C-alpha positions as CSV (number, residue, x, y, z in Angstrom):
1,M,66.9,90.4,278.4
2,D,69.6,87.7,277.9
3,F,69.9,84.1,278.9
4,R,72.3,81.2,279.3
5,I,71.3,77.5,279.3
6,L,73.1,75.2,281.7
7,P,72.1,71.5,281.3
8,V,72.5,69.8,284.7
9,T,72.5,66.3,286.1
10,S,72.2,63.0,284.2
11,F,68.7,64.2,283.1
12,Q,70.4,67.0,281.1
13,Q,67.7,69.4,282.3
14,N,68.0,72.9,280.9
15,C,68.5,75.1,284.0
16,T,68.5,78.6,282.6
17,L,69.7,82.0,283.8
18,W,67.7,84.9,282.5
19,W,68.8,88.4,283.2
20,C,68.1,92.1,282.4
21,T,71.0,93.4,280.4
22,A,70.5,96.9,281.8
23,T,70.7,95.9,285.5
24,R,72.3,92.4,285.5
25,R,69.5,91.3,287.8
26,A,68.6,87.7,287.2
27,V,66.4,84.7,287.8
28,V,67.4,81.1,288.0
29,I,64.7,79.0,286.2
30,D,64.4,75.3,287.0
31,P,67.6,74.5,289.0
32,G,67.4,70.8,288.6
33,G,70.7,70.0,290.4
34,E,74.4,70.8,290.6
35,A,74.1,73.9,292.6
36,P,77.8,74.6,292.6
37,R,77.9,74.8,288.8
38,I,74.9,77.2,288.8
39,L,76.6,79.4,291.4
40,R,79.8,79.5,289.4
41,L,78.0,80.6,286.3
42,L,76.1,83.4,288.2
43,A,79.5,84.6,289.4
44,E,81.2,84.3,286.0
45,L,78.4,86.3,284.4
46,K,78.4,88.9,287.2
47,L,74.7,88.5,287.8
48,E,72.6,89.5,290.8
49,P,70.1,86.7,291.3
50,E,66.7,87.9,292.6
51,R,64.7,84.7,292.7
52,I,64.3,81.2,291.6
53,L,61.4,80.4,289.2
54,L,60.0,76.8,288.8
55,T,58.0,75.6,285.8
56,H,56.8,72.5,287.7
57,G,57.5,70.2,290.6
58,H,59.4,67.3,289.1
59,L,62.7,66.3,290.7
60,D,64.8,67.0,287.7
61,H,63.6,70.6,287.6
62,V,63.7,71.5,291.3
63,G,66.6,69.4,292.7
64,A,69.0,72.2,293.6
65,T,66.3,74.7,294.8
66,A,66.9,74.3,298.6
67,D,70.7,74.4,298.2
68,L,70.5,77.7,296.2
69,V,68.1,79.2,298.7
70,E,70.6,78.4,301.4
71,Q,73.5,79.9,299.5
72,L,71.8,82.9,298.0
73,G,68.9,83.7,300.4
74,I,66.5,84.4,297.5
75,P,62.8,83.5,297.3
76,V,61.3,80.7,295.2
77,W,58.3,81.5,293.0
78,G,56.2,78.9,291.2
79,P,55.0,76.7,290.0
80,H,51.2,76.8,290.2
81,R,49.7,75.5,293.4
82,D,48.4,72.4,291.7
83,D,51.9,71.0,291.7
84,A,52.2,71.3,295.5
85,F,51.7,67.5,295.9
86,L,54.9,66.9,293.8
87,I,57.1,69.3,295.8
88,Q,55.7,67.9,299.1
89,A,56.6,64.4,297.8
90,L,60.2,65.3,296.8
91,D,61.6,62.5,299.0
92,Q,59.4,59.9,297.2
93,Q,60.5,61.3,293.8
94,C,64.1,60.8,294.9
95,A,63.4,57.2,296.0
96,M,61.7,56.5,292.7
97,F,64.7,57.6,290.7
98,G,67.3,56.2,293.0
99,V,68.9,59.5,293.9
100,P,70.0,60.6,297.4
101,P,67.3,62.5,299.5
102,L,67.2,66.2,298.9
103,P,66.2,69.0,301.4
104,A,62.6,69.9,301.3
105,F,61.4,73.4,300.4
106,E,58.2,75.4,300.1
107,P,57.8,78.0,297.4
108,D,57.4,81.5,298.7
109,R,54.8,82.3,296.1
110,W,52.6,80.1,294.0
111,L,52.0,81.5,290.5
112,E,48.8,82.0,288.6
113,H,48.0,82.4,284.9
114,G,48.3,86.1,284.0
115,D,50.9,86.9,286.7
116,T,53.8,89.1,285.7
117,I,57.4,88.9,287.1
118,A,59.8,91.8,287.0
119,V,63.5,91.0,286.3
120,G,65.3,94.2,286.6
121,E,63.7,96.4,283.9
122,A,62.3,93.4,282.0
123,T,58.9,91.6,282.6
124,L,58.0,88.0,282.3
125,Q,54.5,86.8,281.8
126,V,53.2,83.6,283.5
127,L,51.0,81.1,281.6
128,H,49.5,78.2,283.3
129,C,50.0,75.2,281.0
130,P,48.8,72.0,282.6
131,G,49.1,68.6,281.1
132,H,52.6,67.3,281.9
133,T,51.8,68.2,285.5
134,P,48.6,70.0,286.7
135,G,50.5,73.0,288.0
136,H,53.0,73.5,285.1
137,V,53.7,77.1,284.1
138,V,55.5,78.8,281.3
139,F,57.5,82.0,281.4
140,F,57.2,84.4,278.4
141,H,59.3,87.5,277.6
142,A,57.1,89.2,275.0
143,A,59.6,91.9,274.1
144,G,62.3,89.3,273.4
145,R,60.0,86.8,271.8
146,L,61.3,84.1,274.1
147,A,59.6,81.5,276.3
148,Q,60.8,78.9,278.8
149,V,58.3,76.1,278.5
150,G,59.7,73.4,280.8
151,D,58.4,70.0,279.8
152,V,55.3,71.1,277.9
153,L,56.8,71.2,274.4
154,F,60.1,70.0,272.8
155,Q,61.7,70.1,269.4
156,G,59.8,67.5,267.6
157,S,58.0,66.2,270.7
158,I,55.7,67.0,273.6
159,G,55.8,66.4,277.4
160,R,55.0,63.0,278.9
161,T,51.6,62.6,280.5
162,D,52.0,59.2,282.1
163,F,53.3,60.7,285.4
164,P,50.8,61.2,288.3
165,R,48.0,63.6,287.3
166,G,49.3,64.0,283.8
167,N,46.6,64.8,281.2
168,Y,47.1,64.4,277.5
169,R,44.1,66.5,276.4
170,A,45.1,69.3,278.8
171,L,48.7,69.2,277.4
172,I,47.6,69.5,273.8
173,A,45.2,72.3,274.7
174,S,48.0,74.1,276.6
175,I,50.2,74.0,273.5
176,T,47.7,74.8,270.8
177,E,45.6,77.4,272.8
178,R,48.2,79.1,275.0
179,L,51.6,78.7,273.4
180,F,51.1,78.7,269.6
181,P,48.9,81.9,269.7
182,L,51.9,83.8,271.1
183,G,53.4,83.8,267.6
184,D,55.4,81.6,265.2
185,D,58.4,83.8,265.7
186,V,58.7,83.0,269.5
187,R,61.7,80.9,270.3
188,F,61.5,78.6,273.3
189,I,63.8,76.9,275.7
190,P,62.5,73.4,276.6
191,G,63.2,71.5,279.7
192,H,65.5,69.2,277.9
193,G,67.2,69.3,274.5
194,P,67.7,72.0,271.9
195,M,65.7,75.2,271.4
196,S,63.1,75.6,268.7
197,S,60.3,78.0,267.8
198,F,56.5,77.8,268.0
199,G,56.3,78.2,264.3
200,A,58.6,75.3,263.6
201,E,56.7,73.0,265.9
202,R,53.3,74.2,264.7
203,R,54.3,73.2,261.2
204,T,56.3,70.0,261.8
205,N,55.8,68.6,265.3
206,P,54.3,65.1,264.8
207,F,52.1,65.5,267.9
208,V,50.7,69.0,267.5
209,G,51.9,70.2,264.1
210,Q,49.7,70.7,261.0
211,A,49.7,67.1,260.0
212,A,48.5,66.0,263.5
213,R,45.7,68.6,263.5
214,S,44.5,68.1,259.9
215,P,41.4,66.0,259.3
216,L,41.9,62.7,257.5
């Protein structure tokens, strides 16, 4: 499995292409906008996109979904059904952030914790990690020790919980009980900003690192 990160829009959201190196079959994770750039990168890398995967329903992670579906004719999988209210309110999200209205879409499949997704000969695991949004999911490639965590965890920070139906306690539990146990060696791609590893964040992250979890 290989990947390429493409930050898109003024949000600099990490749209990511993941592909099986044996077959060149690929998924587009979190196409937040700028569909033409995403399409050009797919062509440049000679990839065969199979589906779009969404970690959660926020505008900056789903903005180009409908355009890519129209251009590529591929299905949309994810996030968890608990984020349906966000996708159904995409027009309201656009108004809130002052961006032009975007075409509505409906995922072809809602994802559940424990689901697996084939990408060519590779397999991704789905982890439901609520907190930033109630239906947020994470994609994990165990063999490659790589995860796409959306807005759950960042280098030196964690996802916001002040959006509708955010939950701070649920977010901390998602990180400490579902992500960190995957292993310190797992690298992760966040929704924004640079990559890190679960080990680095477990040791040094001021919100969920050792200092934050140590008794006074």
